[in-house]
C-alpha positions as CSV (number, residue, x, y, z in Angstrom):
1,M,14.6,7.5,21.1
2,N,13.9,6.1,24.6
3,K,12.6,2.8,25.5
4,F,9.8,4.7,26.6
5,H,9.2,6.7,23.7
6,L,9.5,3.4,21.6
7,L,6.6,1.6,23.8
8,Q,4.4,4.6,23.3
9,F,5.0,5.0,19.8
10,H,4.7,1.2,19.1
11,A,0.8,1.8,21.1
12,L,0.3,4.3,18.8
13,L,0.8,2.0,15.9
14,Q,-1.3,-0.8,17.9
15,R,-4.4,1.7,18.0
16,E,-4.4,2.7,14.7
17,I,-4.1,-1.2,13.5
18,L,-6.9,-1.9,15.8
19,E,-9.0,0.7,14.9
20,H,-8.5,0.1,11.0
21,R,-8.6,-3.1,11.4
22,N,-11.2,-3.6,8.7
23,M,-9.3,-1.7,5.8
24,F,-6.1,-3.2,6.7
25,I,-7.2,-7.1,7.9
26,M,-10.5,-7.8,7.6
27,A,-10.2,-5.9,3.5
28,P,-7.5,-7.8,2.0
29,A,-9.0,-11.6,4.0
30,I,-12.2,-10.8,2.2
31,L,-10.5,-10.1,-1.1
32,A,-8.2,-13.2,-0.5
33,G,-12.1,-15.5,0.2
34,L,-13.2,-14.3,-3.1
35,I,-10.7,-14.8,-4.6
36,L,-10.7,-18.5,-3.7
37,L,-14.4,-19.1,-4.3
38,F,-14.2,-17.7,-7.6
39,S,-11.2,-20.4,-8.7
40,V,-13.1,-23.3,-7.0
41,W,-16.2,-22.2,-9.2
42,A,-14.1,-21.8,-12.5
43,M,-12.1,-24.9,-11.8
44,T,-15.6,-27.1,-11.8
45,R,-17.1,-25.4,-14.3
46,M,-13.9,-26.5,-16.8
47,G,-13.8,-30.1,-18.3
48,Q,-11.1,-32.9,-17.7
49,D,-9.4,-32.0,-20.4
50,T,-8.4,-28.2,-19.9
51,V,-7.5,-27.9,-16.4
52,S,-5.1,-30.8,-17.3
53,I,-3.9,-29.2,-20.4
54,S,-3.8,-26.0,-17.6
55,I,-1.7,-27.1,-15.6
56,E,1.2,-28.9,-18.2
57,Y,1.3,-24.9,-19.7
58,M,2.0,-23.8,-16.5
59,A,4.3,-26.3,-16.2
60,L,6.1,-25.4,-18.9
61,L,6.0,-22.2,-18.7
62,F,8.1,-21.8,-15.4
63,D,10.1,-24.6,-17.1
64,G,13.8,-23.3,-16.5
65,L,13.3,-19.9,-15.1
66,S,14.9,-18.9,-11.7
67,P,13.2,-17.7,-8.5
68,L,14.3,-13.9,-9.4
69,E,13.0,-14.4,-13.0
70,M,9.8,-15.8,-11.9
71,A,8.5,-12.8,-9.3
72,P,7.6,-10.6,-11.4
73,M,4.6,-13.3,-13.0
74,F,3.7,-13.6,-9.4
75,M,2.7,-10.2,-8.8
76,I,0.4,-9.8,-11.5
77,P,-2.4,-11.8,-9.3
78,A,-1.1,-9.1,-6.2
79,I,-2.9,-6.2,-8.1
80,P,-6.2,-6.1,-6.9
81,F,-4.9,-6.3,-3.4
82,I,-3.0,-3.0,-4.2
83,G,-6.1,-1.9,-5.0
84,I,-7.8,-2.1,-2.4
85,F,-4.4,-1.0,-0.5
86,Y,-4.4,2.2,-2.1
87,F,-8.2,2.8,-1.6
88,C,-8.2,2.5,2.0
89,A,-5.6,4.3,2.3
90,I,-7.0,7.2,0.3
91,I,-9.9,6.8,3.1
92,Y,-7.6,7.0,5.7
93,L,-5.5,9.7,5.3
94,M,-8.3,12.0,4.5
95,N,-10.3,10.5,8.3
96,S,-6.6,10.1,10.1
97,L,-7.1,13.5,12.0
98,Y,-10.3,14.2,11.0
99,Q,-11.6,11.6,12.8
100,D,-9.7,12.2,16.1
101,R,-11.3,15.9,16.3
102,Q,-15.3,14.5,15.3
103,E,-14.8,12.6,17.7
104,L,-12.9,14.7,20.2
105,S,-10.4,11.9,21.2
106,I,-8.2,14.4,20.6
107,L,-9.1,16.0,23.9
108,F,-7.6,12.0,25.9
109,W,-4.6,12.3,23.0
110,Q,-3.5,15.6,24.3
111,S,-4.2,15.4,27.7
112,M,-1.8,12.3,27.8
113,P,2.1,13.2,27.5
114,V,2.4,11.7,23.1
115,S,3.3,14.4,21.1
116,N,1.0,15.4,17.8
117,L,4.3,15.3,16.0
118,N,4.4,10.8,17.3
119,T,1.1,11.2,16.6
120,V,1.8,12.1,13.0
121,L,4.0,10.0,12.4
122,S,2.7,6.7,13.4
123,K,-0.4,7.4,10.9
124,L,2.3,7.7,8.5
125,V,4.5,4.4,9.4
126,T,1.0,3.1,9.4
127,I,-0.6,3.2,6.4
128,G,3.7,3.0,4.5
129,M,4.9,0.0,6.6
130,V,2.8,-1.6,8.9
131,A,-0.5,-1.7,7.3
132,P,0.8,-3.4,4.2
133,L,2.7,-6.5,5.6
134,F,-1.0,-7.7,6.8
135,Y,-2.3,-7.6,3.3
136,I,1.5,-9.4,2.2
137,A,0.7,-12.1,4.6
138,T,-3.1,-12.7,3.0
139,M,-1.3,-12.9,-0.2
140,F,1.7,-15.2,0.9
141,A,-1.1,-17.2,2.2
142,L,-3.2,-17.5,-0.8
143,Y,-0.1,-18.7,-2.9
144,V,0.8,-21.4,-0.4
145,I,-2.8,-22.5,-1.0
146,A,-2.7,-22.4,-4.5
147,L,0.7,-23.9,-5.1
148,F,-0.8,-26.9,-2.8
149,W,-3.8,-27.2,-4.9
150,L,-1.9,-27.6,-7.6
151,A,0.4,-30.5,-7.0
152,I,-2.4,-31.7,-5.8
153,L,-4.6,-31.7,-9.1
154,G,-0.7,-32.8,-10.7
155,W,-0.8,-35.5,-8.6
156,S,-5.1,-36.4,-9.4
157,Y,-3.6,-35.4,-12.8
158,D,-0.7,-38.0,-13.4
159,I,1.1,-34.6,-14.3
160,E,4.6,-34.3,-13.4
161,V,4.4,-30.3,-12.2
162,A,8.0,-29.8,-11.9
163,G,9.7,-27.1,-9.6
164,L,7.2,-26.1,-7.1
165,G,10.0,-25.1,-4.5
166,Y,11.5,-22.9,-7.3
167,M,7.6,-21.4,-7.7
168,F,7.2,-20.8,-3.7
169,L,10.8,-19.2,-4.1
170,A,9.7,-16.8,-6.5
171,A,6.3,-16.0,-4.6
172,V,8.3,-15.0,-1.4
173,V,10.2,-13.3,-4.2
174,S,7.3,-11.3,-5.7
175,L,6.1,-10.3,-2.4
176,I,9.4,-8.4,-1.3
177,F,9.0,-6.6,-4.8
178,V,5.4,-5.8,-3.5
179,Y,6.0,-4.4,-0.3
180,L,8.9,-2.8,-1.2
181,S,6.6,-1.1,-4.2
182,I,4.7,0.1,-1.6
183,V,7.2,1.7,0.8
184,T,7.9,3.5,-2.6
185,T,5.1,4.5,-3.3
186,A,3.9,6.1,-0.1
187,L,7.9,8.1,-0.3
188,W,7.5,9.2,-4.1
189,L,4.0,10.3,-2.6
190,L,4.5,11.9,0.2
191,P,3.3,15.4,-0.7
192,T,0.2,13.9,-1.8
193,I,0.2,12.0,1.7
194,G,1.3,15.3,3.9
195,W,-1.3,17.5,1.3
196,V,-4.2,15.2,2.6
197,V,-2.9,15.1,6.2
198,L,-3.0,18.6,6.5
199,F,-6.6,18.9,5.4
200,S,-7.3,16.3,7.3
201,A,-5.9,18.2,10.6
202,F,-8.1,21.1,10.1
203,A,-10.8,20.9,7.8
204,K,-14.1,21.0,9.5
205,R,-16.0,18.5,7.7
206,T,-15.2,17.0,3.9
207,P,-11.5,17.2,4.2
208,I,-11.4,15.7,0.8
209,L,-13.3,18.3,-0.8
210,W,-10.8,21.2,0.8
211,A,-7.8,18.7,-0.5
212,I,-9.3,18.6,-4.6
213,G,-10.8,22.3,-3.9
214,V,-7.6,24.2,-2.5
215,F,-5.3,22.0,-5.3
216,I,-7.7,23.0,-8.0
217,L,-7.5,26.7,-6.8
218,V,-3.6,26.7,-6.1
219,G,-3.2,25.5,-9.8
220,F,-5.7,27.8,-11.5
221,L,-4.0,30.8,-9.7
222,E,-0.6,29.8,-10.4
223,E,-1.3,29.4,-14.4
224,F,-3.9,33.3,-14.0
225,I,-0.9,35.2,-12.0
226,F,2.2,33.6,-13.6
227,G,1.9,31.7,-16.7
228,T,3.4,28.9,-15.4
229,Q,2.2,25.1,-14.6
230,F,4.5,24.5,-11.8
231,L,2.4,21.9,-9.6
232,G,0.6,20.6,-12.7
233,N,4.2,19.6,-14.3
234,F,4.8,18.1,-10.5
235,V,1.8,16.1,-9.8
236,Q,2.5,14.7,-13.7
237,S,6.1,13.9,-13.1
238,R,4.7,11.8,-10.0
239,S,1.9,9.6,-12.0
240,T,3.3,7.0,-13.9
241,P,3.5,4.1,-12.2
242,T,6.8,2.1,-13.1
243,Q,8.4,4.6,-10.9
244,Y,7.0,3.0,-7.3
245,L,7.2,-0.7,-8.8
246,I,9.9,-3.0,-8.1
247,L,11.1,-5.7,-10.4
248,D,14.2,-6.3,-9.1
249,F,16.6,-5.3,-6.3
250,Q,18.6,-3.0,-8.0
251,D,15.6,-1.2,-8.4
252,V,15.4,0.2,-4.8
253,V,18.8,2.1,-5.2
254,E,17.5,3.7,-8.3
255,R,14.2,4.4,-7.3
256,L,15.0,5.8,-3.6
257,I,18.6,7.9,-4.4
258,N,17.3,10.1,-6.9
259,Y,16.9,13.9,-7.0
260,D,13.5,14.1,-7.9
261,M,12.5,11.3,-4.7
262,L,14.8,13.6,-2.2
263,F,13.0,16.8,-3.1
264,G,9.6,14.7,-2.6
265,I,10.2,14.4,0.9
266,M,10.9,17.5,1.5
267,V,7.9,18.7,0.6
268,G,5.9,16.4,1.9
269,S,7.9,16.6,5.2
270,I,6.6,20.8,4.9
271,L,3.5,19.6,4.2
272,L,3.3,16.7,7.4
273,A,4.9,19.6,9.7
274,G,2.0,21.9,9.2
275,A,-0.8,19.0,10.1
276,V,1.7,19.0,13.2
277,Y,0.6,22.5,13.8
278,M,-2.8,22.6,12.7
279,R,-3.2,19.5,15.4
280,R,-3.1,22.0,18.1
281,F,-5.9,23.5,17.5
282,I,-9.3,22.3,17.9
283,D,-12.7,22.8,16.7
């Protein structure tokens, strides 16, 4: 890929982020604001003794732990952000190619020297690698505010909060684990992503209903004709969150390099190739 194609692909990624900034930028920012407001409200409802005991308990909880040992606990506050991201990801994927056809902006992009392959890949890279960075950045800002607040509370109540530096490092490591978990999820669920994008590429309306309806129909026909449940077993084999979760750097190799992952990438790539092919047809 030469410099021109890299600049072109970068422009496609910028376009995706700008057009969907409400999902990728505003959504995590609003969630972080709500969490801060709730935290302040909860703090005002607590008595001074309760606040003091909570700070002492937190200091003891992390006492003697390394940043790597603390990191999984710092991933717990990321759960709401991950939930919002996955919800936005489903909406984005369903409308990724469908919206272009509805607005007829596909005609503009097809008149440009932009291939259908790059267009589809830009949407995949956006949801799997670029968009999560905005959620990670928002969580990082929230963690910094929380640690700064903890230091002020410790000083106000004359409680020594040791290991703030370790807590900061643990927060950074936890965010790296969260990002790696999201990327792993995107790769592990690539068949699902490919299936959704495929119907987004050619469904005339409500691609979500087409994707779900055809999936149920194929599963029914498989069991009725062949008496097997390969499709259902395949989906079930990819429905365990522990398959995507990264809690240690050693988990990265274990999650990414295995037969199931490679098979899923192959199936997802075939479905994405179908989406690229179907994109050439305009309603």
